[in-house]
C-alpha positions as CSV (number, residue, x, y, z in Angstrom):
1,M,11.3,4.8,32.1
2,P,11.6,1.5,30.2
3,H,13.1,1.3,26.8
4,A,12.2,-0.4,23.5
5,I,13.9,-0.8,20.1
6,V,11.6,-1.3,17.0
7,T,13.2,-1.7,13.6
8,G,11.4,-0.6,10.5
9,A,9.0,1.6,12.5
10,T,8.2,4.6,10.3
11,Q,5.1,3.0,8.8
12,G,2.8,0.0,9.1
13,I,3.1,-2.6,11.8
14,G,6.4,-1.3,13.2
15,K,5.0,2.2,13.6
16,A,1.9,0.9,15.4
17,I,4.0,-1.1,17.8
18,A,6.3,1.8,18.6
19,E,3.3,4.0,19.2
20,K,1.8,1.5,21.5
21,F,5.0,1.4,23.6
22,L,5.2,5.2,23.7
23,S,1.6,5.4,24.9
24,E,2.5,3.0,27.7
25,G,5.4,5.2,28.9
26,F,8.3,3.7,27.1
27,S,11.2,5.5,25.4
28,V,11.7,4.2,21.9
29,A,14.5,3.8,19.4
30,I,13.7,3.3,15.7
31,C,15.5,3.1,12.4
32,A,14.7,3.4,8.8
33,R,16.5,4.0,5.4
34,S,14.6,7.2,4.7
35,K,15.7,10.3,6.6
36,D,12.6,12.2,5.6
37,D,10.4,9.4,7.0
38,L,12.3,9.5,10.3
39,L,12.0,13.3,10.6
40,T,8.3,13.1,10.0
41,V,7.7,10.5,12.6
42,E,10.0,12.1,15.1
43,K,8.2,15.4,14.8
44,E,4.8,13.7,15.2
45,W,5.9,11.6,18.3
46,K,7.7,14.4,20.1
47,A,4.6,16.5,19.9
48,Q,2.4,13.6,21.2
49,Y,4.8,12.1,23.7
50,P,7.0,15.1,25.0
51,N,8.4,13.2,28.0
52,A,9.6,10.2,26.0
53,N,13.2,9.8,24.9
54,I,12.9,9.1,21.1
55,I,15.9,8.0,19.1
56,T,15.6,8.0,15.3
57,H,18.6,6.6,13.4
58,Q,19.0,6.3,9.6
59,A,20.3,2.9,8.6
60,D,20.1,0.3,5.9
61,L,19.7,-2.8,7.9
62,S,20.7,-5.0,4.9
63,V,24.2,-3.8,5.6
64,K,25.8,-5.5,8.6
65,E,27.9,-2.6,9.6
66,E,24.9,-0.2,9.6
67,A,22.7,-2.7,11.7
68,I,25.5,-2.9,14.3
69,A,26.0,0.9,14.3
70,F,22.3,1.3,15.0
71,A,22.5,-1.1,18.0
72,D,25.6,0.6,19.3
73,A,24.0,4.1,19.0
74,V,21.0,3.0,21.0
75,L,23.1,1.4,23.7
76,K,25.0,4.7,24.2
77,Q,21.7,6.4,25.1
78,F,19.5,3.8,26.6
79,P,20.8,2.3,29.9
80,T,18.6,-0.8,29.6
81,I,16.6,-2.4,26.8
82,E,13.4,-4.1,28.0
83,I,12.0,-4.9,24.6
84,L,13.6,-5.5,21.2
85,V,11.2,-5.9,18.2
86,N,12.9,-7.1,15.0
87,N,10.3,-5.9,12.6
88,A,12.3,-4.6,9.6
89,G,11.5,-6.6,6.5
90,L,11.2,-6.6,2.7
91,Y,8.6,-8.5,0.6
92,F,9.0,-9.4,-3.1
93,P,6.7,-12.1,-4.5
94,G,8.2,-14.5,-7.0
95,L,8.9,-18.1,-8.0
96,L,12.2,-19.6,-7.0
97,S,12.8,-20.7,-10.6
98,T,12.3,-17.3,-12.2
99,E,12.8,-14.6,-9.5
100,P,15.7,-12.2,-10.1
101,D,19.2,-13.4,-9.3
102,G,20.2,-12.1,-5.9
103,Q,16.7,-11.8,-4.5
104,L,17.3,-14.4,-1.8
105,E,20.4,-12.7,-0.6
106,K,18.8,-9.3,-0.6
107,L,15.7,-10.5,1.4
108,M,17.8,-12.6,3.7
109,A,20.0,-9.6,4.6
110,V,17.0,-7.6,5.8
111,N,14.6,-10.2,7.0
112,L,17.0,-12.4,8.9
113,Y,20.6,-11.1,9.2
114,S,19.5,-7.7,10.6
115,A,17.6,-9.4,13.4
116,Y,20.6,-11.7,14.1
117,H,23.2,-8.9,14.2
118,I,21.1,-6.4,16.3
119,T,20.0,-9.1,18.7
120,R,23.6,-10.2,19.3
121,H,24.6,-6.6,20.2
122,I,21.6,-6.1,22.5
123,L,21.8,-9.4,24.4
124,P,24.8,-8.7,26.7
125,G,22.8,-6.0,28.5
126,M,19.7,-8.2,28.7
127,K,21.8,-11.1,30.1
128,K,23.3,-8.9,32.7
129,A,19.9,-7.7,33.8
130,K,18.5,-11.2,33.6
131,A,15.4,-9.8,31.9
132,G,14.1,-8.7,28.5
133,H,11.7,-9.7,25.7
134,I,12.6,-10.1,22.1
135,F,9.9,-10.2,19.5
136,N,10.7,-11.4,16.0
137,M,8.1,-10.4,13.4
138,C,7.6,-13.5,11.4
139,S,4.6,-14.3,9.2
140,I,2.1,-16.9,8.2
141,A,4.7,-17.4,5.5
142,S,7.0,-18.8,8.2
143,L,4.5,-21.7,8.7
144,R,3.6,-23.0,5.3
145,A,4.5,-22.7,1.6
146,Y,2.2,-20.7,-0.6
147,P,2.1,-19.8,-4.3
148,N,4.5,-17.0,-5.3
149,G,6.2,-17.1,-1.9
150,G,9.6,-17.6,-3.4
151,A,12.7,-16.3,-1.5
152,Y,10.5,-14.2,0.9
153,S,9.0,-17.4,2.4
154,I,12.4,-18.9,2.8
155,T,13.6,-16.0,4.8
156,K,10.5,-16.0,7.1
157,Y,11.0,-19.7,7.7
158,A,14.5,-18.9,8.7
159,L,13.5,-16.1,11.0
160,L,11.2,-18.5,12.8
161,G,14.0,-21.0,13.2
162,F,16.2,-18.2,14.6
163,S,13.5,-17.4,17.1
164,D,13.2,-21.0,18.2
165,N,16.9,-21.5,18.7
166,L,17.3,-18.2,20.5
167,R,14.4,-18.9,22.9
168,L,15.9,-22.2,23.9
169,E,19.4,-20.6,24.4
170,L,18.0,-17.8,26.6
171,V,15.9,-19.7,29.0
172,P,18.6,-19.7,31.7
173,D,18.9,-15.9,31.3
174,N,15.2,-15.3,31.9
175,I,14.9,-13.6,28.5
176,K,11.7,-14.2,26.6
177,V,11.5,-14.7,22.8
178,T,8.2,-14.5,20.9
179,S,7.6,-15.1,17.3
180,I,4.6,-13.1,15.9
181,C,3.2,-14.6,12.7
182,P,0.5,-12.2,11.3
183,G,-1.6,-12.8,8.3
184,A,-2.8,-10.1,5.9
185,T,-2.6,-6.7,7.7
186,Y,-3.6,-3.4,6.1
187,S,-0.6,-1.2,5.3
188,R,0.7,0.9,2.4
189,S,1.5,-2.2,0.4
190,W,-2.2,-3.2,0.4
191,S,-3.6,0.2,-0.5
192,Q,-3.4,-0.4,-4.3
193,S,-4.5,-4.1,-4.1
194,G,-8.2,-3.5,-4.4
195,V,-8.8,-5.5,-1.2
196,S,-11.1,-3.8,1.2
197,P,-9.5,-2.7,4.5
198,D,-12.4,-4.3,6.2
199,R,-11.2,-7.7,5.0
200,L,-7.7,-7.2,6.6
201,M,-6.4,-6.9,10.1
202,T,-5.3,-3.5,11.4
203,T,-1.7,-2.6,12.4
204,Q,-3.2,-1.8,15.8
205,D,-4.3,-5.4,16.1
206,I,-0.7,-6.5,15.9
207,A,0.6,-3.8,18.2
208,D,-2.0,-4.8,20.8
209,T,-1.1,-8.4,20.4
210,V,2.6,-7.7,21.1
211,W,1.8,-5.6,24.1
212,S,-0.5,-8.4,25.5
213,A,2.3,-10.9,25.1
214,Y,4.7,-8.6,26.9
215,K,2.4,-8.0,29.8
216,L,2.1,-11.7,30.8
217,S,3.4,-12.8,34.2
218,P,7.2,-13.3,34.4
219,Q,6.7,-17.1,34.4
220,A,4.7,-17.1,31.2
221,N,5.9,-16.8,27.6
222,I,4.1,-17.0,24.2
223,D,6.5,-18.9,22.0
224,T,4.8,-18.5,18.6
225,L,1.6,-16.4,18.1
226,V,-0.4,-16.7,14.9
227,I,-3.0,-14.0,14.1
228,R,-5.1,-14.0,11.0
229,P,-8.0,-12.0,9.5
230,Q,-11.3,-13.4,10.9
231,Q,-12.3,-14.4,7.3
232,G,-9.1,-16.3,6.8
233,D,-5.9,-15.9,4.8
234,L,-5.8,-14.1,1.4
């Protein structure tokens, strides 16, 4: 049975991706800050996927030691890691000149550093196997500046840069790296926005996209994938 790690997977895009892997016969390890959310998801998945090995781990990935502890806990139970999805992220809008002091550091810790630390701990096993696929959940905010993007946009640009450097480095090890850059996707954060769900992509759209990229032939890799609502960005 293959194994996948998905960070930030108790809701939204991360949950949809983890469920896609489970439906395809993967065992899955996830983490989140909320113990209650983890217990709810674990109960749901164990009823739906009784044969899967499901790891749920409480961790605040903005803390380096907790991000590393999560990676180490997974490695003790999963003999191999075929897929790593660095999905955990925070979003706060703002202007660089007026956003709260410390906002850049807080967002950078979750949106970039967690991916960096977890990836570094997972890579030795992937290198030994000469196989693996790493997905970094970037954003259209990784590609262009936009009003009120503030520190968030900076961190997403940085995550895309991390992906590009990592991909080049891992070519000799036969490990793929794909940056996923979604536009507006319906999730809990959009529920109070007044925007119709019909105007937005679904989390399943993103999960299916990740799976399609993973299922390409061994000699093919999608470097950066941009997916937007059919009617354009919001």
